[in-house]
C-alpha positions as CSV (number, residue, x, y, z in Angstrom):
1,M,-0.1,-0.1,-0.2
2,I,1.3,3.4,-1.2
3,Y,0.5,6.8,0.3
4,L,1.3,9.7,-2.0
5,Q,0.7,13.2,-0.6
6,R,0.3,16.1,-2.9
7,N,-0.8,19.5,-1.5
8,S,-4.3,19.2,-0.4
9,E,-5.0,15.8,-1.8
10,K,-3.9,12.4,-0.8
11,I,-3.6,9.7,-3.1
12,L,-4.2,6.0,-1.9
13,F,-2.7,3.3,-4.5
14,K,-3.5,-0.4,-3.8
15,M,-3.0,-3.3,-6.2
16,E,-5.7,-3.1,-8.7
17,E,-7.7,0.1,-7.0
18,S,-7.0,3.8,-6.2
19,T,-8.4,6.0,-3.8
20,I,-8.3,9.8,-4.2
21,I,-9.4,11.9,-1.4
22,T,-9.5,15.6,-2.6
23,G,-9.2,18.9,-0.9
24,Q,-12.9,19.0,-1.4
25,F,-13.7,16.2,1.0
26,V,-14.6,14.0,-2.0
27,R,-13.4,10.2,-1.9
28,I,-13.2,8.8,-5.3
29,S,-12.6,5.2,-5.7
30,Q,-11.4,3.8,-9.1
31,T,-10.6,0.1,-10.1
32,F,-8.4,-0.2,-13.1
33,A,-9.4,-2.0,-16.1
34,S,-8.1,-5.2,-16.7
35,I,-5.9,-6.3,-19.7
36,G,-8.6,-8.6,-20.8
37,E,-11.2,-5.8,-20.9
38,R,-8.9,-3.3,-22.6
39,F,-8.1,-6.0,-25.3
40,I,-11.8,-7.1,-26.0
41,A,-12.4,-3.1,-26.2
42,L,-9.6,-2.9,-28.7
43,L,-11.1,-5.8,-30.7
44,I,-14.6,-4.4,-30.9
45,D,-13.1,-1.1,-32.1
46,Y,-11.2,-3.1,-34.9
47,I,-14.3,-4.7,-35.6
48,L,-16.2,-1.6,-36.2
49,L,-13.4,0.1,-38.1
50,G,-13.5,-3.1,-40.3
51,L,-17.2,-3.0,-41.1
52,Y,-16.8,0.9,-41.6
53,I,-13.9,0.3,-44.4
54,Y,-16.1,-2.5,-45.8
55,S,-19.0,-0.5,-46.4
56,T,-17.2,2.7,-47.3
57,V,-15.3,1.0,-50.1
58,A,-18.3,-0.8,-51.3
59,L,-20.2,2.7,-51.5
60,F,-17.2,4.2,-53.5
61,S,-17.1,1.2,-56.0
62,G,-20.7,1.7,-56.8
63,I,-20.3,5.6,-57.5
64,T,-18.3,6.7,-60.7
65,I,-15.5,9.5,-59.6
66,P,-13.1,11.4,-61.4
67,S,-9.9,9.7,-61.1
68,N,-8.0,12.7,-59.9
69,F,-10.6,13.1,-57.1
70,S,-10.8,9.3,-56.2
71,M,-7.5,9.2,-54.1
72,F,-8.3,12.3,-52.3
73,L,-11.9,11.0,-51.4
74,F,-10.5,7.8,-50.4
75,L,-8.2,9.2,-48.0
76,A,-10.6,11.7,-46.6
77,A,-13.6,9.3,-46.2
78,V,-11.6,6.1,-45.0
79,Y,-8.0,6.5,-44.2
80,L,-8.1,9.7,-41.8
81,P,-11.3,8.5,-40.0
82,V,-9.7,5.2,-39.3
83,L,-6.2,6.8,-38.6
84,L,-7.8,9.6,-35.9
85,Y,-10.7,7.2,-34.7
86,S,-9.4,6.6,-31.2
87,F,-8.1,10.2,-30.6
88,L,-11.4,11.7,-32.0
89,C,-13.6,9.2,-29.9
90,E,-12.0,9.8,-26.6
91,T,-11.5,13.4,-27.2
92,F,-15.3,13.9,-27.9
93,N,-16.9,11.0,-25.8
94,H,-15.2,11.8,-22.4
95,G,-12.2,9.2,-22.8
96,Q,-14.2,6.2,-24.5
97,S,-14.1,4.8,-27.8
98,L,-17.0,2.8,-28.7
99,G,-15.3,-0.3,-27.8
100,K,-14.5,1.1,-24.3
101,K,-18.1,2.4,-23.9
102,L,-19.3,-1.2,-24.6
103,M,-17.0,-2.5,-22.0
104,N,-17.8,0.1,-19.7
105,I,-14.1,1.5,-19.1
106,R,-12.8,5.0,-19.5
107,V,-9.6,7.0,-19.9
108,V,-9.1,9.4,-16.8
109,K,-6.3,11.6,-15.5
110,L,-4.5,10.0,-12.3
111,D,-6.3,12.3,-10.2
112,G,-9.9,11.2,-11.5
113,S,-10.4,14.4,-13.6
114,T,-11.1,14.5,-17.4
115,P,-7.8,14.4,-19.5
116,S,-6.8,17.4,-21.8
117,M,-6.8,17.0,-25.6
118,S,-3.1,16.8,-25.5
119,S,-3.1,13.9,-23.3
120,Y,-5.5,12.2,-25.7
121,L,-3.5,13.2,-28.4
122,L,-0.3,11.8,-26.7
123,R,-2.0,8.5,-25.7
124,W,-3.1,8.3,-29.6
125,F,0.6,9.4,-30.8
126,L,2.4,6.6,-28.6
127,F,-0.2,3.9,-29.4
128,P,1.9,2.3,-32.4
129,I,4.8,2.2,-30.0
130,D,2.4,-0.2,-27.5
131,V,1.1,-2.5,-30.1
132,P,1.8,-2.6,-33.8
133,F,5.4,-1.4,-34.2
134,T,6.6,-3.5,-30.9
135,G,4.4,-6.5,-30.9
136,G,2.6,-5.7,-27.8
137,L,5.1,-3.9,-25.4
138,G,2.0,-2.0,-24.2
139,V,1.1,-5.4,-22.5
140,L,4.1,-5.8,-20.6
141,V,4.3,-2.2,-19.5
142,I,0.7,-2.5,-18.2
143,L,1.8,-5.6,-16.1
144,L,4.8,-4.0,-14.9
145,T,3.3,-0.7,-13.9
146,K,1.4,-0.2,-10.5
147,N,-1.7,1.8,-12.1
148,S,-1.9,-0.8,-15.0
149,Q,-0.5,2.0,-17.8
150,R,0.9,1.6,-21.0
151,T,3.6,3.7,-22.5
152,G,0.8,6.3,-23.8
153,D,-0.8,6.5,-20.3
154,L,2.6,7.0,-18.5
155,A,3.5,9.8,-20.9
156,A,0.1,11.4,-20.7
157,G,-0.5,10.9,-17.0
158,T,-3.6,8.9,-17.6
159,I,-5.1,5.6,-16.5
160,V,-7.9,3.3,-17.9
161,I,-10.7,2.5,-15.2
162,K,-13.9,0.6,-15.1
163,E,-16.8,2.9,-15.7
164,K,-18.8,1.4,-13.1
165,D,-16.7,2.5,-10.4
166,Y,-16.0,5.9,-11.6
167,R,-16.2,8.7,-9.0
168,K,-17.6,6.4,-6.4
169,I,-18.3,9.4,-4.2
170,H,-18.3,9.3,-0.2
171,V,-19.2,12.5,1.3
172,S,-19.1,13.7,4.8
173,L,-22.7,15.3,5.5
174,D,-20.9,17.7,8.0
175,E,-18.8,19.3,5.1
176,F,-21.8,19.6,2.9
177,D,-24.6,20.6,4.9
178,Y,-25.1,23.7,3.1
179,L,-25.8,21.7,-0.2
180,T,-29.4,21.0,0.3
181,K,-31.9,19.6,-2.3
182,N,-33.1,23.1,-3.0
183,Y,-29.5,24.5,-3.6
184,R,-29.2,26.2,-7.0
185,P,-25.7,26.8,-8.5
186,T,-24.7,30.2,-9.6
187,Y,-21.9,29.4,-11.8
188,P,-22.0,26.2,-14.1
189,Q,-18.6,27.3,-15.3
190,A,-17.4,26.2,-12.2
191,T,-17.1,22.5,-13.5
192,D,-14.3,23.6,-15.7
193,L,-12.0,23.9,-12.9
194,S,-9.5,21.1,-12.1
195,L,-8.9,19.4,-8.9
196,E,-5.7,21.4,-8.6
197,Q,-7.2,24.6,-9.3
198,V,-10.0,23.7,-6.7
199,G,-7.2,22.8,-4.2
200,I,-5.6,26.4,-4.6
201,I,-9.0,28.2,-4.1
202,T,-9.5,26.1,-0.7
203,R,-6.0,26.5,0.7
204,T,-6.1,30.4,-0.2
205,L,-9.6,30.7,1.4
206,Q,-8.3,28.6,4.7
207,S,-5.2,30.8,4.9
208,R,-4.4,33.0,7.7
209,N,-1.4,34.8,6.2
210,K,-1.0,38.4,6.5
211,D,-1.5,38.7,2.9
212,R,-4.4,36.7,2.5
213,A,-6.8,39.7,1.4
214,R,-4.5,40.3,-1.5
215,R,-4.1,36.7,-2.6
216,I,-7.8,36.5,-2.7
217,V,-8.2,39.6,-4.9
218,Q,-5.6,38.1,-7.2
219,L,-7.2,34.9,-7.4
220,T,-10.5,36.1,-7.9
221,M,-9.4,38.0,-11.0
222,K,-7.7,34.8,-12.4
223,V,-10.6,32.9,-11.9
224,Q,-12.9,35.3,-13.5
225,G,-10.5,35.3,-16.5
226,L,-10.3,31.5,-16.7
227,L,-14.0,30.9,-16.4
228,S,-15.4,34.2,-18.1
229,V,-17.8,35.1,-15.4
230,T,-18.6,38.1,-13.9
231,P,-19.0,38.0,-9.9
232,R,-22.4,38.5,-8.5
233,E,-21.4,38.7,-4.8
234,D,-20.5,41.6,-2.8
235,N,-17.0,40.8,-2.3
236,Q,-14.1,38.5,-3.9
237,E,-14.0,35.8,-1.0
238,A,-17.8,35.4,-1.2
239,F,-17.5,35.1,-4.7
240,L,-14.8,32.1,-4.4
241,Q,-16.8,30.6,-1.9
242,T,-19.6,30.0,-4.3
243,I,-17.6,28.9,-7.0
244,L,-16.4,26.0,-4.5
245,R,-19.9,25.2,-3.6
246,D,-21.0,25.2,-7.2
247,Y,-18.2,23.0,-8.2
248,Q,-19.1,20.4,-5.4
249,Y,-22.6,20.8,-6.2
250,Y,-21.7,19.6,-9.8
251,A,-19.3,16.9,-8.7
252,L,-22.2,15.4,-6.4
253,E,-24.5,15.6,-9.5
254,E,-22.6,13.4,-11.4
255,I,-22.6,10.3,-9.1
């Protein structure tokens, strides 16, 4: 069992499962997807891509196309979608290709948050090294790493987890007594914050340093710019408190 303390977050890794306790008093339990589940998801994706290629080629064969456009159309309609399939699916489907969705597994960051487009791009770019070019090096890397990560996951800081266990959250009622059933969030944009950013806001509000007021003012300006919102509260501290409550509200709504 390994404990890793990072700022206001404590991450517990234990064999095939990890638990994240965030600075917002939210516990996220995650179970890593097995190699079998990942392989079946990949197989489903390949089958779907094969069906797509077959149907597209059959469609092209029944259409008369000028020869100088045929190669361009073939590349645009067949080659590019197949080549970019996993990257596009994971980017626009919250970490899931069609195969992963059917297998109820998902790509997330180590802290449980949604990966950025650059993370998905890095996973996609390194996939040939994990599977085709090396004859399955990624399988060996998954077996040897504590978080069941292939090379692309290690580079991108991502893991593949079981969807049914994604963000299984246990919340202390004492910490969330203000989030009643009638609570209405003010800033939906709060969901765009990362766990690290929320941790910074929490630590700033809890700080008792002499320059606390100045930091709150600076942080308020940064949050306004980041989320493109205009505060509705009378002061900056109340604004940041509302942002935290809204973030927690939407985190609970995702359960």
